[in-house]
C-alpha positions in Angstrom: 17.8 21.3 11.9 16.5 24.4 10.3 15.7 27.5 13.0 15.8 30.4 11.2 12.1 31.5 11.6 12.6 30.2 15.6 15.4 33.1 16.1 13.3 35.5 14.7 11.2 35.1 17.4 13.2 38.0 19.4 12.6 40.4 16.6 9.1 39.9 16.3 8.7 39.8 20.4 9.5 43.7 20.2 6.2 44.2 18.6 4.1 41.9 20.8 5.5 41.5 24.4 2.1 40.0 25.9 2.2 37.1 23.5 2.8 33.1 23.9 4.8 32.0 20.9 5.4 28.4 19.3 7.5 26.9 16.6 7.0 24.3 14.1 9.4 22.5 11.5 7.4 20.6 9.6 10.0 18.5 7.8 11.8 17.8 10.8 8.1 17.3 12.7 9.7 19.2 15.3 7.7 21.7 17.7 7.9 23.7 20.6 6.0 26.3 22.6 7.2 29.0 24.8 6.8 28.6 28.5 4.0 30.6 30.1 1.6 30.7 32.6 -1.7 31.2 30.8 -2.3 28.3 28.5 -4.3 25.2 30.3 -2.7 21.8 30.7 -4.3 20.4 27.6 -2.5 23.0 25.5 0.8 22.0 26.5 1.2 18.7 24.9 4.1 16.1 24.9 5.2 16.6 21.4 4.5 20.7 21.7 2.4 20.5 18.8 0.0 23.3 19.8 -2.5 23.8 16.4 -3.1 19.6 16.9 -3.8 20.1 20.8 -6.2 22.5 20.1 -7.7 20.5 17.7 -8.0 17.3 20.4 -8.3 19.6 23.6 -11.7 19.8 25.7 -11.1 23.1 27.1 -12.7 25.1 24.1 -16.2 24.8 22.4 -16.8 22.5 19.8 -17.7 25.4 17.2 -14.3 27.2 18.7 -12.3 24.1 18.0 -13.4 23.8 14.2 -12.1 27.1 13.7 -8.6 25.9 15.0 -9.0 22.7 13.1 -9.7 24.5 9.8 -6.6 26.5 10.3 -4.8 23.6 11.4 -5.8 21.6 8.2 -5.0 24.6 6.1 -1.5 24.3 7.1 -1.3 20.6 6.5 -2.7 20.8 3.2 0.1 23.9 2.4 2.7 21.3 2.9 1.5 19.1 0.1 0.2 22.2 -2.2 1.4 25.4 -2.8 -0.4 28.1 -0.8 -0.3 32.2 -1.6 -1.0 33.1 2.1 1.9 34.5 4.2 0.4 34.1 7.4 -3.0 32.6 8.8 -5.4 34.0 11.6 -8.4 32.8 13.7 -9.8 33.8 17.2 -11.1 31.5 19.8 -12.6 31.9 22.9 -10.0 30.2 25.7 -10.7 29.8 29.4 -6.9 30.5 30.6 -5.4 28.9 33.8 -6.7 31.1 35.9 -10.6 30.4 35.0 -10.8 33.5 33.1 -12.6 33.1 29.7 -11.0 35.7 27.1 -11.0 36.2 23.5 -7.6 35.0 22.0 -5.9 35.6 18.6 -4.1 32.6 17.0 -1.7 33.9 14.2 0.9 32.0 12.1 3.6 33.2 10.1 4.3 30.9 7.7 8.0 29.9 5.6 7.5 28.6 2.4 10.1 27.1 0.1 10.8 27.9 -3.9 7.6 25.9 -4.7 5.6 27.5 -2.2 5.1 24.6 0.1 5.1 25.7 3.9 8.0 24.3 5.6 8.2 26.1 8.9 5.8 28.4 11.1 6.2 30.6 14.0 2.6 31.2 15.8 1.7 33.5 18.1 -1.1 33.3 20.4 -2.2 36.3 22.8 -5.4 37.9 24.6 -7.2 40.5 22.4 -7.1 44.0 23.8 -10.3 45.8 24.2 -9.7 48.5 21.7 -9.0 45.7 19.2 -11.9 44.1 19.5 -13.9 47.2 19.0 -11.8 47.7 15.9 -12.5 44.4 14.6 -16.3 44.8 15.1 -15.8 48.5 13.3 -13.8 46.8 10.1 -16.6 43.9 10.2 -19.6 45.9 10.1 -18.1 48.6 8.0 -17.2 45.8 4.7 -20.8 45.1 4.0 -23.5 46.1 1.8 -24.8 49.2 4.1 -21.1 50.4 3.4 -20.3 49.2 0.1 -17.8 51.9 -1.0 -15.2 50.1 1.2 -15.5 46.7 -0.6 -15.7 47.9 -3.9 -12.7 50.1 -4.0 -10.9 46.7 -2.9 -12.5 45.2 -5.7 -11.6 47.8 -8.2 -7.7 47.7 -7.2 -7.8 44.0 -7.5 -9.6 43.8 -10.6 -7.1 46.3 -11.6 -4.0 44.3 -11.3 -5.1 42.2 -14.2 -7.7 43.6 -16.0 -7.1 40.5 -19.0 -8.0 38.1 -16.4 -11.7 36.8 -16.0 -13.0 37.1 -12.4 -15.5 35.0 -10.4 -17.8 36.6 -7.9 -19.2 33.8 -5.2 -22.0 34.6 -3.0 -23.6 32.4 -0.5 -26.0 32.3 2.3 -27.5 29.8 4.8 -30.8 28.6 4.0 -33.5 29.1 6.3 -31.2 31.3 8.6 -34.2 33.1 10.2 -35.6 29.5 11.5 -32.2 28.7 12.8 -32.5 32.4 14.8 -36.0 31.6 15.9 -35.2 28.1 17.2 -31.7 28.2 18.6 -31.8 32.4 19.4 -30.5 35.1 17.7 -27.3 34.8 20.0 -26.5 31.3 18.3 -27.4 33.1 15.0 -25.0 35.9 15.5 -22.4 33.2 16.5 -22.9 31.4 13.3 -22.1 34.3 11.4 -18.9 35.1 13.4 -17.8 31.3 12.8 -18.6 31.7 8.9 -16.7 34.8 8.9 -13.3 33.4 11.0 -13.4 30.5 8.6 -13.2 32.7 5.8 -10.4 34.8 7.4 -8.5 31.3 7.4 -9.7 30.0 3.8 -8.9 33.2 1.9 -5.7 34.5 0.9 -5.0 37.8 -1.2 -6.4 36.5 -4.2 -9.9 35.9 -2.6 -11.6 39.0 -1.2 -14.3 38.3 1.1 -16.9 40.1 3.0 -20.3 39.8 4.8 -22.6 41.8 2.6 -25.9 41.6 4.9 -27.4 39.7 7.3 -26.5 35.9 6.5 -25.0 36.8 2.9 -21.2 36.6 2.1 -19.3 37.7 -0.8 -15.8 36.3 -2.4 -14.2 37.7 -5.3 -11.2 35.9 -6.9 -9.6 34.9 -10.2 -11.3 32.7 -12.4 -9.4 29.8 -14.3 -11.9 27.2 -14.7 -15.2 25.9 -13.5 -13.7 22.9 -12.0 -11.2 25.2 -9.8 -14.2 27.0 -8.5 -16.2 24.1 -7.5 -13.1 22.7 -5.9 -12.6 25.8 -3.6 -16.5 26.1 -2.6 -16.8 22.2 -1.9 -13.4 23.1 0.6 -15.2 25.8 1.6 -18.6 24.3 2.1 -16.7 20.9 4.0 -15.6 23.7 6.7 -19.0 25.9 7.4 -21.5 23.6 6.7 -21.9 22.3 10.8 -21.7 24.6 13.8 -21.4 22.4 16.8 -24.6 20.0 16.4 -26.4 22.6 14.0 -26.1 21.2 10.3 -26.0 24.2 7.6 -27.4 24.0 3.7 -25.4 26.6 2.2 -26.5 27.9 -1.4 -23.7 29.6 -3.6 -24.2 31.6 -6.7 -21.4 32.3 -9.1 -20.9 35.0 -11.9 -18.1 35.0 -14.0 -17.0 38.7 -15.3 -14.1 40.3 -17.5 -11.6 41.7 -15.4 -12.0 44.9 -17.6 -15.8 45.4 -16.6 -16.1 48.0 -13.6 -19.8 47.4 -13.0 -18.5 45.6 -9.6 -22.0 46.0 -7.7 -24.0 44.7 -10.8 -21.8 41.6 -10.8 -22.4 40.9 -7.3 -26.4 41.5 -7.6 -26.1 38.7 -10.7 -24.3 36.5 -8.2 -27.1 37.1 -5.9 -29.5 36.2 -8.6 -27.9 32.8 -9.2 -27.7 32.4 -5.4 -31.6 33.2 -5.3 -32.1 30.5 -8.1 -30.4 27.9 -6.1 -32.8 28.1 -3.4 -35.5 27.0 -5.6 -34.6 23.5 -5.5 -32.5 21.2 -3.0 -30.8 19.6 -5.8 -28.0 22.2 -6.8 -26.2 24.1 -4.1 -24.1 26.1 -6.7 -25.6 28.0 -9.4 -23.5 29.7 -12.2 -25.0 33.0 -13.5 -25.6 32.4 -17.1 -28.1 33.5 -20.0 -30.7 31.5 -18.6 -31.0 33.3 -15.2 -31.3 36.8 -17.1 -34.3 34.9 -19.4 -35.8 34.2 -16.0 -35.6 38.1 -15.0 -37.2 39.1 -18.4 -40.1 36.7 -17.8 -40.6 37.6 -14.4 -40.6 41.4 -15.6 -42.9 40.2 -18.5 -45.4 38.6 -16.2 -45.6 41.9 -13.7 -45.9 44.2 -16.7 -49.7 42.3 -17.7 -50.6 41.1 -14.1 -52.8 43.8 -13.2 -54.7 43.8 -16.8 -55.0 39.9 -16.5 -56.7 40.4 -13.2 -58.9 42.9 -14.8 -59.8 40.6 -17.8 -60.3 37.9 -15.3 -57.8 35.8 -16.9 -57.3 34.0 -13.3 -59.7 31.2 -13.2 -60.8 29.1 -10.4 -60.3 25.3 -10.6 -61.6 23.0 -7.8 -60.0 19.6 -6.8 -62.4 17.2 -5.2 -61.7 16.0 -1.9 -63.0 12.6 -1.5 -64.0 10.4 1.2 -62.9 6.8 0.4 -63.7 3.3 2.2 -62.1 0.7 -0.4 -65.2 -0.1 -1.9 -66.2 3.4 -3.3 -65.0 7.3 -3.2 -67.4 10.2 -2.5 -66.9 13.9 -3.1 -66.9 15.8 0.6 -65.7 19.4 -0.4 -62.6 20.7 -2.7 -59.7 23.0 -2.7 -60.2 26.1 -5.0 -56.7 26.5 -7.1 -55.8 29.4 -9.6 -55.2 28.5 -13.2 -54.1 31.7 -15.5 -55.6 31.3 -19.0 -54.5 34.2 -21.1 -56.3 35.8 -23.7 -54.5 33.5 -26.4 -56.1 30.5 -24.4 -52.7 29.5 -23.0 -52.7 28.0 -19.6 -49.6 29.2 -17.6 -48.5 26.9 -14.6 -48.9 28.3 -11.5 -45.1 27.5 -10.7 -44.4 30.2 -13.5 -46.4 33.2 -11.5 -47.1 32.3 -8.2 -43.4 33.0 -6.8 -43.4 36.1 -8.6 -46.5 37.3 -7.0 -45.6 36.1 -3.7 -42.0 38.2 -4.2 -43.8 41.3 -5.4 -47.0 41.5 -3.0 -49.7 41.0 -6.2 -50.3 37.6 -4.4 -52.7 39.6 -1.9 -54.7 40.9 -4.9 -54.9 37.5 -6.5 -56.0 35.8 -3.5 -58.7 38.5 -3.0 -60.2 37.9 -6.1 -60.1 34.1 -5.7 -61.8 34.7 -2.2 -64.7 36.7 -4.0 -65.1 33.9 -6.8 -65.4 31.0 -4.2 -68.2 32.9 -2.2 -70.2 33.8 -5.4 -69.7 29.8 -6.4 -71.1 28.9 -3.2 -73.9 31.2 -3.4 -75.0 30.1 -6.6 -75.3 26.5 -5.3 -77.6 27.7 -2.6 -79.5 29.8 -5.1 -79.9 27.1 -7.7 -80.7 24.2 -4.9 -77.7 22.4 -5.2 -76.1 20.9 -2.1 -73.3 23.1 -1.4 -69.9 21.3 -0.3 -67.3 23.0 1.7 -64.2 24.6 -0.3 -60.9 25.6 0.9 -59.0 28.5 -0.1 -55.2 29.2 0.5 -54.2 32.0 2.2 -50.3 33.5 1.9 -48.1 34.1 4.9 -46.7 36.8 2.7 -49.2 39.1 3.7 -50.6 37.5 7.0 -49.4 39.8 9.4 -49.6 42.9 7.2 -53.5 42.6 6.3 -56.8 42.1 8.1 -57.6 39.1 6.1 -60.0 37.7 9.1 -62.1 41.2 8.4 -62.0 41.0 5.0 -63.1 37.7 4.2 -65.7 38.1 7.0 -67.1 41.0 4.8 -67.2 38.7 2.1 -69.2 36.3 3.8 -71.5 38.9 5.2 -71.9 40.1 1.7 -72.7 37.1 0.0 -74.4 35.3 3.0 -72.8 32.2 2.9 -72.6 30.1 6.0 -68.9 30.3 7.3 -68.2 26.4 7.8 -68.5 26.3 3.7 -65.6 28.8 3.3 -62.4 26.8 4.8 -58.9 28.4 4.9 -55.7 26.9 4.1 -52.0 27.8 5.3 -49.1 26.4 4.6 -47.2 24.8 7.7 -44.1 27.0 9.2 -42.3 27.4 12.1 -44.5 29.4 14.5 -43.8 32.5 16.2 -45.8 34.6 18.6 -46.7 37.4 16.1 -47.8 34.6 13.2 -49.7 32.6 15.9 -51.5 35.7 16.7 -52.9 36.3 13.2 -53.6 32.8 12.7 -55.7 32.7 16.0 -57.4 36.0 14.9 -59.0 33.8 11.7 -59.8 30.9 14.3 -61.7 33.4 16.7 -63.5 35.0 13.8 -64.8 31.4 13.5 -63.0 29.9 10.2 -62.0 26.4 9.9 -58.6 26.3 9.6 -56.4 23.5 7.4 -52.8 23.5 7.8 -51.5 22.6 4.4 -48.2 20.9 3.5 -47.7 19.4 6.9 -44.6 17.6 6.7 -43.0 19.7 4.3 -40.0 20.7 6.5 -41.2 22.8 9.5 -43.0 20.4 11.3 -43.0 20.2 15.1 -45.0 18.0 17.1 -44.7 20.0 19.9 -46.7 23.0 17.8 -49.6 20.8 17.7 -50.3 20.6 21.2 -51.5 24.4 21.3 -52.4 24.5 17.3 -55.4 26.7 16.1 -55.9 24.4 13.0 -58.3 22.0 12.9 -57.0 19.9 10.0 -53.8 18.6 8.8 -53.1 18.2 5.2 -50.2 15.6 4.7 -47.7 16.8 2.1 -47.5 14.9 -0.8 -43.9 14.6 -1.0 -43.8 13.7 2.7 -46.1 10.8 1.9 -44.3 9.9 -1.0 -41.2 9.4 1.0 -42.5 7.6 4.0 -44.2 5.1 2.0 -41.0 4.0 0.5 -39.8 2.1 3.5 -41.4 0.2 6.5 -40.5 2.7 9.1 -41.8 5.6 6.9 -45.2 3.6 7.0 -45.0 3.6 10.6 -44.5 7.0 10.9 -47.5 7.9 8.6 -49.6 5.4 11.1 -48.7 7.5 14.0 -49.0 10.7 12.5 -52.9 9.8 11.6 -53.4 8.5 14.9 -52.0 11.2 16.9 -54.1 13.9 14.7 -57.0 11.6 15.6 -56.1 11.6 19.3 -55.6 15.1 19.3 -58.7 15.8 17.7 -57.7 17.1 14.7 -59.0 16.0 11.2 -56.7 14.8 8.5 -56.4 14.8 4.8 -53.8 13.0 2.5 -52.5 15.3 -0.6 -51.1 14.0 -3.6 -52.9 10.2 -3.7 -52.2 9.0 -7.1 -52.5 5.3 -6.6 -55.2 2.7 -5.3 -52.2 1.3 -2.9 -51.6 4.4 -1.4 -55.5 5.0 -0.8 -56.0 2.0 0.8 -53.1 2.3 2.9 -54.4 5.6 4.2 -57.9 4.1 4.8 -56.6 0.8 6.7 -54.6 3.6 8.9 -57.2 6.0 9.7 -57.1 8.3 7.1 -60.5 8.4 4.9 -60.3 11.8 3.2 -57.8 12.4 0.2 -57.3 14.3 -2.9 -54.9 13.6 -6.0 -54.6 12.4 -9.5 -55.7 8.9 -8.2 -59.1 10.3 -7.6 -59.6 13.6 -9.7 -57.3 16.3 -11.4 -58.1 20.0 -10.4 -61.0 20.8 -12.7 -63.2 23.7 -14.1 -66.2 24.7 -12.1 -68.9 23.4 -14.5 -66.5 20.0 -14.5 -66.9 19.8 -11.0 -70.6 20.4 -10.8 -71.0 18.0 -13.3 -69.0 15.5 -11.2 -71.5 16.4 -8.2 -74.5 15.9 -10.6 -73.5 12.7 -11.6 -72.8 11.5 -8.0 -75.9 12.8 -7.0 -77.6 10.4 -9.5 -75.8 7.4 -8.9 -77.0 8.0 -4.9 -80.7 8.3 -5.7 -80.5 4.8 -7.7 
């Protein structure tokens, strides 16, 4: 039996007299733990396999246990596949036999054979000293985007070792991390970030540089051999960090492949960030590689921003109206409309809102566009009143991107006073999201000003039934995707039925979006939702077309 590593403990102990040591010979499956009066009994199993005992014990929280299991699995994997690390380390909060909860460092020194497979390890676990805790916080905070020189120098040295090779910049973050902070608290959010950082410490060897860039954004720089190898690494990492206790995390990764001879380290990281941002536009791909298509996207964004002001001045943005219908199985009647923007350029080409709305929301131009739309809608309603046409309420969108920065209520109220139109004809649609005190304050200001408020895209992902008990909204608009997914099953249809019933019981009106066939329209009506919009009834149309539809409806009613 080989005990070379075990015999070295006395030499190691000279540097760490306050530690508890443990040893494993993985070929012989022999384990031992040094006698101590600190570790709880659960961590002194009969087989003396301390790392496995950590994974099985109940004396630490589930999230702490996950970190130890990650380390344990890394070692087990290292007995089958070559590993480049010489040691592995993590930290856990542990309640000792004395009942004191402390942060303990767990370090394993690895002994490998000529193939790079782990055969033995000597482990050490000890209470972290106050100075060590402070130093760890300093290093963690220093290695981020606020102090980039530290990281950039490490990357420069790393790439300089093999400039002939290619390198992969992997950048990732947690989807909807702000929502997690608001729902579970900032302390839990901070613990999640520490958990991810500690897992990176275990996962990443000397050929995988890693750091936390800022907030919930992390970056890894490593050698690039093949896309398959990078995807395999990301899959292993994702498996370890995608769950924190009962909280499931959705991670988005951006990857940029660069030549080792390049010194544009910051630019390469930014490009990986662009790929990451592109990945967050859809839930279909958790990993996006930065390629020419992304650069084309950046160029398209620049082209849109270059002409946006001129397009607004030339009134290339036009108001289209999508009718809202009251339906009763036998006939449908237009009872309102939603105002939607269309961009028809000087060449007569109609740009999809998906091309320009995200750009405008990101650069703030969306507020100018919405102001234009609001005034155009006021003009339409005023013209209907002046010409004797029976006016119908029109709902307009209010973006949350500026809701807390601008006096939206005051601005629209001035428009309504300017054009002398009844307030009930000008309704506001606001996309649902998680509510906090500040956003609710602004929404309440719109309600107090007398506006009818519609919660757009209800069911799109942030819905909370609790938020409805004191909601300032008057109308719920069921999201198209929510509707489509629920109508695929009996249980889903039950959910839709209860949502409609609940809204009616709460005194909230309800409208269904995206109705595309009679079966859906009939189901909604049978379950108490009589107002809908969607392509089954009508696509968005120009104002003259909408007015023509109203005239035809009035003529038919007079017969």
